Backbone as CSV, one residue per row, in Angstrom:
resi,resn,N_x,N_y,N_z,CA_x,CA_y,CA_z,C_x,C_y,C_z
1,MET,76.060,56.723,18.250,74.854,57.151,17.538,74.239,55.947,16.812
2,PRO,72.951,55.720,16.954,72.324,54.611,16.250,72.227,54.890,14.765
3,CYS,72.310,53.876,14.002,72.223,54.008,12.544,70.775,54.262,12.151
4,ARG,70.505,55.421,11.529,69.127,55.771,11.174,68.574,54.832,10.116
5,GLU,69.406,54.493,9.137,68.923,53.615,8.076,68.585,52.234,8.628
6,CYS,69.434,51.779,9.588,69.154,50.463,10.175,67.855,50.486,10.958
7,SER,67.644,51.534,11.744,66.419,51.614,12.543,65.200,51.790,11.671
8,ALA,65.376,52.413,10.498,64.231,52.629,9.606,63.786,51.343,8.939
9,THR,64.759,50.417,8.707,64.422,49.185,7.998,64.263,47.983,8.922
10,GLN,64.535,48.184,10.193,64.542,47.062,11.114,63.188,46.376,11.215
11,GLY,62.101,47.150,11.200,60.794,46.555,11.398,60.097,46.140,10.124
12,LYS,60.700,46.352,8.960,60.041,46.025,7.707,59.967,44.518,7.519
13,ALA,58.893,44.093,6.864,58.717,42.670,6.589,59.763,42.199,5.588
14,PRO,60.253,40.963,5.719,61.240,40.440,4.775,60.639,40.268,3.387
15,PRO,61.458,40.357,2.339,60.954,40.229,0.964,60.206,38.927,0.720
16,ARG,60.676,37.837,1.341,60.011,36.553,1.143,58.562,36.598,1.596
17,LEU,58.293,37.245,2.739,56.940,37.330,3.265,56.069,38.233,2.400
18,LEU,56.657,39.311,1.906,55.919,40.209,1.015,55.579,39.515,-0.298
19,GLN,56.513,38.713,-0.807,56.255,37.954,-2.034,55.129,36.955,-1.818
20,GLU,55.141,36.296,-0.668,54.081,35.343,-0.351,52.729,36.036,-0.264
21,LEU,52.682,37.192,0.369,51.424,37.934,0.479,50.909,38.332,-0.899
22,GLY,51.799,38.817,-1.760,51.378,39.229,-3.093,50.794,38.086,-3.898
23,GLU,51.454,36.937,-3.865,50.972,35.803,-4.641,49.700,35.209,-4.033
24,THR,49.612,35.194,-2.718,48.408,34.685,-2.073,47.208,35.564,-2.391
25,LEU,47.410,36.869,-2.413,46.324,37.785,-2.781,45.868,37.558,-4.213
26,GLN,46.820,37.331,-5.113,46.461,37.101,-6.509,45.614,35.839,-6.654
27,ARG,46.025,34.780,-5.980,45.257,33.534,-6.032,43.898,33.695,-5.359
28,LEU,43.890,34.456,-4.280,42.648,34.673,-3.544,41.577,35.279,-4.443
29,ARG,41.954,36.295,-5.199,40.975,37.005,-6.031,40.592,36.217,-7.278
30,LEU,41.553,35.530,-7.858,41.286,34.835,-9.109,40.519,33.541,-8.905
31,GLY,40.688,32.903,-7.749,40.063,31.604,-7.543,38.618,31.639,-7.108
32,GLY,38.183,32.700,-6.440,36.852,32.750,-5.865,35.691,32.484,-6.807
33,PRO,35.639,33.140,-7.970,34.486,32.938,-8.861,34.296,31.505,-9.331
34,PHE,35.365,30.702,-9.331,35.229,29.320,-9.773,34.313,28.519,-8.855
35,TYR,34.292,28.839,-7.566,33.405,28.126,-6.649,31.945,28.359,-7.024
36,VAL,31.612,29.597,-7.339,30.234,29.914,-7.728,29.874,29.220,-9.038
37,LEU,30.758,29.339,-10.027,30.469,28.775,-11.348,30.330,27.258,-11.306
38,LEU,31.235,26.594,-10.599,31.184,25.132,-10.560,30.028,24.626,-9.706
39,TRP,29.647,25.374,-8.676,28.468,24.988,-7.915,27.212,25.103,-8.774
40,LEU,27.087,26.175,-9.530,25.938,26.335,-10.424,25.912,25.239,-11.478
41,LEU,27.090,24.879,-12.000,27.161,23.826,-13.010,26.765,22.474,-12.426
42,ALA,27.300,22.153,-11.262,26.979,20.865,-10.639,25.508,20.807,-10.240
43,GLY,24.974,21.916,-9.703,23.573,21.940,-9.303,22.630,21.825,-10.472
44,THR,23.006,22.429,-11.589,22.179,22.334,-12.793,22.207,20.917,-13.359
45,ALA,23.393,20.308,-13.400,23.519,18.948,-13.927,22.752,17.944,-13.078
46,SER,22.675,18.188,-11.774,22.005,17.250,-10.871,20.503,17.499,-10.748
47,GLY,20.045,18.638,-11.245,18.647,18.999,-11.065,18.340,19.456,-9.653
48,LEU,19.397,19.757,-8.892,19.214,20.157,-7.498,18.471,21.478,-7.392
49,TRP,18.667,22.351,-8.370,18.002,23.659,-8.331,16.492,23.531,-8.504
50,GLN,16.036,22.356,-9.009,14.597,22.122,-9.130,14.044,21.389,-7.918
51,ARG,14.799,20.414,-7.397,14.310,19.592,-6.286,14.497,20.261,-4.928
52,ALA,15.532,21.076,-4.803,15.775,21.774,-3.530,16.264,23.184,-3.844
53,PRO,15.373,24.031,-4.388,15.817,25.345,-4.886,16.373,26.261,-3.799
54,TRP,15.718,26.290,-2.631,16.172,27.232,-1.609,17.531,26.856,-1.021
55,PRO,17.758,25.603,-0.649,19.118,25.252,-0.199,20.165,25.474,-1.278
56,PHE,19.808,25.176,-2.525,20.746,25.374,-3.626,21.123,26.843,-3.766
57,VAL,20.115,27.719,-3.728,20.370,29.156,-3.836,21.148,29.666,-2.630
58,LEU,20.838,29.150,-1.447,21.540,29.575,-0.236,23.030,29.254,-0.327
59,VAL,23.352,28.049,-0.794,24.764,27.684,-0.949,25.436,28.587,-1.969
60,ALA,24.745,28.860,-3.071,25.303,29.751,-4.087,25.573,31.142,-3.510
61,LEU,24.661,31.621,-2.669,24.853,32.933,-2.041,26.034,32.925,-1.080
62,VAL,26.242,31.812,-0.371,27.401,31.700,0.522,28.689,31.846,-0.279
63,PHE,28.772,31.144,-1.397,29.969,31.245,-2.227,30.123,32.649,-2.807
64,LEU,28.997,33.277,-3.151,29.056,34.631,-3.695,29.554,35.619,-2.649
65,VAL,29.077,35.473,-1.412,29.542,36.340,-0.322,31.039,36.142,-0.091
66,LEU,31.489,34.908,-0.160,32.915,34.633,0.024,33.744,35.253,-1.094
67,VAL,33.212,35.285,-2.305,33.912,35.953,-3.412,34.055,37.442,-3.120
68,VAL,32.972,38.065,-2.672,33.019,39.496,-2.348,34.044,39.754,-1.246
69,MET,34.060,38.898,-0.239,35.022,39.066,0.845,36.453,38.915,0.340
70,ARG,36.663,38.037,-0.613,37.997,37.869,-1.185,38.483,39.170,-1.826
71,PHE,37.600,39.840,-2.544,38.010,41.053,-3.253,38.112,42.261,-2.328
72,ARG,37.597,42.149,-1.129,37.693,43.259,-0.176,38.998,43.239,0.618
73,ILE,39.747,42.145,0.499,41.032,42.056,1.195,42.127,42.626,0.299
74,HIS,42.924,43.513,0.843,44.003,44.145,0.079,45.331,43.906,0.782
75,GLY,46.400,44.277,0.096,47.719,44.143,0.682,47.947,45.152,1.786
76,THR,49.044,44.997,2.484,49.387,45.926,3.558,50.052,47.173,2.978
77,PRO,49.995,48.298,3.692,50.664,49.516,3.210,52.172,49.313,3.050
78,ALA,52.766,50.085,2.180,54.204,50.007,1.963,54.944,50.269,3.272
79,GLY,55.967,49.472,3.521,56.755,49.641,4.738,56.176,48.968,5.951
80,SER,55.139,48.141,5.786,54.536,47.450,6.926,55.540,46.487,7.550
81,ASP,55.406,46.286,8.858,56.332,45.380,9.527,55.889,43.933,9.345
82,GLU,56.718,43.017,9.835,56.471,41.590,9.640,55.183,41.141,10.313
83,ASN,54.875,41.680,11.481,53.661,41.286,12.190,52.407,41.664,11.414
84,ALA,52.429,42.850,10.795,51.267,43.297,10.024,51.037,42.400,8.807
85,VAL,52.115,42.039,8.119,51.990,41.165,6.950,51.518,39.782,7.370
86,GLN,52.049,39.293,8.482,51.650,37.973,8.958,50.181,37.954,9.357
87,ARG,49.713,39.023,9.996,48.288,39.099,10.362,47.411,39.091,9.114
88,ARG,47.849,39.778,8.064,47.068,39.793,6.824,47.028,38.401,6.190
89,LEU,48.144,37.701,6.225,48.172,36.331,5.710,47.267,35.420,6.535
90,ASP,47.278,35.601,7.848,46.397,34.805,8.710,44.925,35.060,8.370
91,HIS,44.600,36.316,8.135,43.233,36.695,7.759,42.829,36.019,6.451
92,ILE,43.743,36.035,5.490,43.464,35.418,4.195,43.237,33.920,4.353
93,TRP,44.053,33.279,5.168,43.928,31.832,5.322,42.658,31.439,6.071
94,VAL,42.188,32.271,6.969,40.890,32.000,7.601,39.798,31.960,6.536
95,LEU,39.848,32.910,5.614,38.854,32.957,4.541,39.003,31.763,3.602
96,LEU,40.245,31.406,3.257,40.473,30.266,2.372,39.990,28.964,2.993
97,LEU,40.260,28.774,4.271,39.822,27.552,4.941,38.305,27.508,5.082
98,THR,37.692,28.665,5.303,36.228,28.729,5.329,35.649,28.335,3.985
99,ASN,36.249,28.844,2.914,35.799,28.518,1.562,35.973,27.038,1.270
100,ALA,37.111,26.486,1.706,37.362,25.059,1.493,36.336,24.206,2.224
101,GLY,36.047,24.565,3.472,35.062,23.820,4.232,33.665,23.920,3.638
102,ALA,33.318,25.110,3.136,32.003,25.301,2.517,31.866,24.438,1.270
103,TRP,32.927,24.391,0.463,32.854,23.554,-0.743,32.766,22.072,-0.369
104,GLY,33.575,21.641,0.593,33.526,20.239,0.995,32.143,19.828,1.467
105,ALA,31.515,20.657,2.294,30.181,20.345,2.800,29.145,20.365,1.679
106,ALA,29.219,21.376,0.790,28.242,21.499,-0.293,28.359,20.343,-1.282
107,SER,29.587,19.995,-1.651,29.771,18.905,-2.615,29.341,17.564,-2.018
108,ALA,29.620,17.360,-0.729,29.200,16.117,-0.088,27.679,16.015,-0.058
109,TRP,27.005,17.121,0.261,25.540,17.123,0.263,25.000,16.806,-1.128
110,LEU,25.569,17.448,-2.160,25.112,17.199,-3.530,25.293,15.736,-3.903
111,LEU,26.442,15.172,-3.549,26.710,13.775,-3.901,25.777,12.814,-3.175
112,MET,25.323,13.189,-1.983,24.450,12.310,-1.209,23.003,12.344,-1.697
113,VAL,22.584,13.447,-2.300,21.169,13.590,-2.652,20.882,13.387,-4.128
114,THR,21.910,13.304,-4.972,21.640,13.147,-6.399,22.191,11.827,-6.910
115,PRO,21.398,11.105,-7.696,21.896,9.873,-8.312,22.518,10.128,-9.678
116,ASN,22.493,11.378,-10.127,22.957,11.718,-11.475,24.477,11.582,-11.561
117,GLU,24.952,10.700,-12.453,26.383,10.461,-12.572,27.128,11.666,-13.135
118,SER,26.482,12.415,-14.022,27.134,13.610,-14.580,27.408,14.630,-13.486
119,ALA,26.416,14.824,-12.604,26.593,15.769,-11.509,27.677,15.295,-10.553
120,ARG,27.712,13.985,-10.297,28.748,13.449,-9.416,30.139,13.664,-10.023
121,THR,30.223,13.494,-11.331,31.510,13.690,-12.002,31.955,15.143,-11.916
122,VAL,31.009,16.068,-12.128,31.342,17.494,-12.036,31.828,17.841,-10.631
123,ALA,31.108,17.353,-9.626,31.490,17.638,-8.239,32.861,17.052,-7.914
124,ALA,33.116,15.828,-8.395,34.399,15.182,-8.118,35.543,15.935,-8.789
125,ILE,35.380,16.274,-10.068,36.433,16.984,-10.788,36.684,18.351,-10.167
126,SER,35.622,19.023,-9.749,35.769,20.326,-9.098,36.564,20.202,-7.801
127,SER,36.244,19.167,-7.005,36.986,18.957,-5.763,38.448,18.622,-6.045
128,TYR,38.695,17.827,-7.106,40.079,17.548,-7.508,40.819,18.856,-7.784
129,ALA,40.164,19.727,-8.571,40.816,20.971,-8.989,41.112,21.879,-7.800
130,PHE,40.140,22.055,-6.913,40.352,22.930,-5.752,41.417,22.367,-4.816
131,ALA,41.380,21.048,-4.593,42.380,20.440,-3.719,43.773,20.556,-4.317
132,THR,43.881,20.396,-5.639,45.181,20.533,-6.306,45.714,21.950,-6.163
133,ALA,44.829,22.925,-6.309,45.259,24.322,-6.150,45.793,24.576,-4.748
134,PHE,45.103,24.053,-3.746,45.586,24.216,-2.373,46.908,23.479,-2.162
135,ALA,47.072,22.340,-2.816,48.310,21.571,-2.648,49.526,22.345,-3.134
136,HIS,49.341,23.251,-4.065,50.457,24.059,-4.546,50.923,25.071,-3.505
137,ASN,50.197,25.178,-2.406,50.633,26.038,-1.304,51.495,25.282,-0.292
138,PHE,51.715,23.988,-0.512,52.534,23.210,0.420,53.901,23.849,0.683
139,PRO,54.613,24.356,-0.354,55.935,24.928,-0.077,55.896,26.168,0.804
140,MET,54.747,26.876,0.845,54.660,28.105,1.621,54.051,27.874,3.001
141,ARG,52.908,27.180,3.053,52.178,26.977,4.311,51.714,25.523,4.355
142,LEU,52.583,24.640,4.777,52.320,23.210,4.675,51.105,22.781,5.493
143,SER,51.060,23.137,6.773,49.969,22.674,7.629,48.629,23.259,7.192
144,ARG,48.611,24.517,6.806,47.351,25.145,6.384,46.893,24.579,5.038
145,ALA,47.835,24.313,4.149,47.465,23.715,2.868,46.927,22.302,3.068
146,TYR,47.529,21.538,3.981,47.000,20.219,4.328,45.553,20.331,4.809
147,ALA,45.298,21.278,5.702,43.951,21.465,6.238,42.966,21.825,5.133
148,ALA,43.391,22.683,4.204,42.513,23.084,3.106,42.202,21.908,2.189
149,VAL,43.210,21.090,1.878,42.978,19.902,1.049,42.007,18.954,1.739
150,ALA,42.190,18.761,3.044,41.303,17.870,3.793,39.867,18.396,3.804
151,LEU,39.694,19.683,4.058,38.358,20.271,4.101,37.675,20.221,2.734
152,THR,38.467,20.357,1.684,37.914,20.357,0.334,37.562,18.962,-0.139
153,TYR,38.465,18.021,0.111,38.341,16.740,-0.576,37.827,15.578,0.265
154,LEU,38.152,15.517,1.539,37.713,14.377,2.335,36.186,14.235,2.400
155,PRO,35.407,15.331,2.511,33.945,15.165,2.462,33.467,14.566,1.142
156,THR,34.121,14.943,0.035,33.759,14.372,-1.262,34.028,12.877,-1.278
157,LEU,35.200,12.485,-0.810,35.533,11.057,-0.755,34.572,10.307,0.163
158,GLY,34.263,10.880,1.319,33.326,10.238,2.234,31.949,10.058,1.636
159,ALA,31.493,11.061,0.875,30.179,10.971,0.241,30.157,9.896,-0.836
160,PHE,31.247,9.759,-1.579,31.325,8.710,-2.590,31.189,7.325,-1.949
161,ILE,31.836,7.158,-0.812,31.768,5.861,-0.122,30.375,5.640,0.458
162,ALA,29.805,6.679,1.064,28.508,6.542,1.733,27.359,6.317,0.766
163,ASN,27.421,6.921,-0.425,26.285,6.800,-1.347,26.403,5.609,-2.296
164,GLY,27.424,4.778,-2.086,27.562,3.574,-2.901,27.935,3.838,-4.335
165,SER,28.799,4.829,-4.563,29.253,5.126,-5.922,30.051,3.955,-6.482
166,ARG,30.270,3.995,-7.796,31.010,2.922,-8.451,32.377,2.724,-7.800
167,VAL,32.813,1.495,-7.737,34.065,1.155,-7.067,35.237,1.879,-7.703
168,GLU,35.234,1.955,-9.047,36.354,2.608,-9.722,36.419,4.101,-9.403
169,LEU,35.257,4.733,-9.215,35.241,6.148,-8.880,35.766,6.371,-7.457
170,VAL,35.376,5.498,-6.545,35.883,5.595,-5.175,37.386,5.337,-5.148
171,ALA,37.837,4.355,-5.944,39.261,4.011,-5.969,40.096,5.165,-6.498
172,VAL,39.640,5.781,-7.590,40.368,6.921,-8.156,40.407,8.077,-7.154
173,SER,39.287,8.320,-6.492,39.231,9.398,-5.508,40.185,9.132,-4.347
174,PHE,40.226,7.883,-3.898,41.118,7.531,-2.795,42.582,7.665,-3.212
175,LEU,42.906,7.224,-4.426,44.280,7.333,-4.914,44.694,8.791,-5.051
176,TYR,43.752,9.627,-5.510,44.070,11.051,-5.637,44.364,11.650,-4.263
177,CYS,43.516,11.345,-3.295,43.707,11.876,-1.939,45.046,11.414,-1.368
178,THR,45.380,10.146,-1.588,46.648,9.611,-1.092,47.831,10.305,-1.749
179,SER,47.714,10.571,-3.067,48.816,11.224,-3.766,49.049,12.639,-3.251
180,ARG,47.963,13.358,-2.901,48.134,14.709,-2.357,48.846,14.643,-0.999
181,TRP,48.490,13.633,-0.205,49.111,13.505,1.119,50.602,13.196,0.982
182,HIS,50.944,12.310,0.042,52.352,11.974,-0.158,53.125,13.160,-0.728
183,TYR,52.462,13.944,-1.565,53.107,15.134,-2.117,53.494,16.099,-1.007
184,GLY,52.584,16.294,-0.060,52.891,17.166,1.063,53.949,16.570,1.980
185,ALA,53.886,15.240,2.173,54.859,14.591,3.050,56.266,14.641,2.468
186,ALA,56.360,14.765,1.136,57.666,14.816,0.487,58.344,16.162,0.664
187,MET,57.575,17.164,1.126,58.170,18.478,1.338,59.136,18.425,2.516
188,PRO,60.272,19.126,2.431,61.199,19.165,3.566,60.543,19.793,4.786
189,SER,61.111,19.573,5.944,60.534,20.096,7.180,60.513,21.613,7.216
190,THR,61.356,22.261,6.422,61.392,23.731,6.385,60.655,24.272,5.187
191,ALA,59.708,23.474,4.651,59.056,23.857,3.401,58.277,25.140,3.515
192,ASN,57.726,25.414,4.677,56.857,26.582,4.795,57.622,27.892,4.787
193,ALA,58.937,27.848,4.712,59.687,29.100,4.691,60.876,29.021,3.763
194,SER,61.928,28.350,4.194,63.181,28.428,3.459,63.119,27.759,2.105
195,THR,62.372,26.638,1.984,62.309,25.954,0.705,61.647,26.827,-0.340
196,TRP,60.520,27.455,0.048,59.839,28.330,-0.895,60.702,29.524,-1.248
197,LYS,61.441,30.019,-0.270,62.329,31.151,-0.518,63.380,30.779,-1.542
198,THR,63.930,29.553,-1.425,64.939,29.117,-2.364,64.352,28.935,-3.752
199,SER,63.128,28.339,-3.811,62.513,28.099,-5.110,62.140,29.383,-5.813
200,CYS,61.980,30.472,-5.055,61.629,31.756,-5.647,62.844,32.666,-5.751
201,ALA,64.012,32.072,-5.778,65.217,32.890,-5.853,65.308,33.633,-7.171
202,SER,64.763,33.033,-8.230,64.765,33.710,-9.527,63.370,34.205,-9.834
203,SER,63.261,35.300,-10.529,61.950,35.876,-10.848,61.154,34.977,-11.757
204,ALA,61.832,34.189,-12.592,61.114,33.291,-13.492,60.381,32.228,-12.701
205,THR,61.011,31.674,-11.661,60.356,30.668,-10.839,59.166,31.246,-10.126
206,CYS,59.297,32.442,-9.563,58.182,33.080,-8.874,57.036,33.361,-9.822
207,SER,57.356,33.747,-11.061,56.305,34.042,-12.029,55.537,32.773,-12.358
208,ASN,56.261,31.623,-12.452,55.576,30.372,-12.749,54.607,29.986,-11.654
209,SER,54.942,30.300,-10.408,54.079,29.929,-9.290,52.768,30.688,-9.303
210,LYS,52.696,31.792,-10.026,51.474,32.582,-10.061,50.411,31.944,-10.957
211,ALA,50.799,30.891,-11.716,49.860,30.297,-12.629,48.770,29.511,-11.902
212,VAL,49.053,29.053,-10.695,48.076,28.281,-9.934,47.158,29.239,-9.202
213,ALA,45.887,29.272,-9.576,45.055,30.356,-9.038,43.624,29.951,-8.775
214,MET,43.351,28.679,-8.464,41.970,28.283,-8.225,41.644,28.108,-6.756
215,ASP,42.568,28.402,-5.853,42.232,28.256,-4.449,41.532,29.462,-3.911
């Protein structure tokens, strides 16, 4: 006779995957509004909303739509199998990577069209913050977090070089990008699964990981 309890639990997603989904959802919802707020701040500081109002508003609407989409994604029903949870995580990461690419393109455009140093500083600091938030996903999803950091930050760095920004600003940006790459490279080869599982062995460690929420 087959074990009923075993067959009932056989298809359930492992706790580690459920924990990852829960924390990713929390970051997904909490981080979205920052893109809208920081874009409005950078655009106002640069005067972009006066010189190019329609493109500025269009970009703001893109970020706003992405925020709405973030809040429309929910967790899987109780007892969902591993494939269902993985599909939901894949869906979330498509949205996160889209958001990262949108910010990278928008910030690069702003840096190329405005000579205002305050606006450039806001855009640079914002890109630092978003890239750092994505870097905290290295222990869970190393390759996807790398892609998100690249989409967020490399366009900003490229724009700094192309628009002839101050050497010290380009140098700091390059050093920051290099440090994120080395941080990811320092992760063990099993970082996307077992390392994160080990680091979340205690509830206190898992609770600390929830503090990073700007991606």
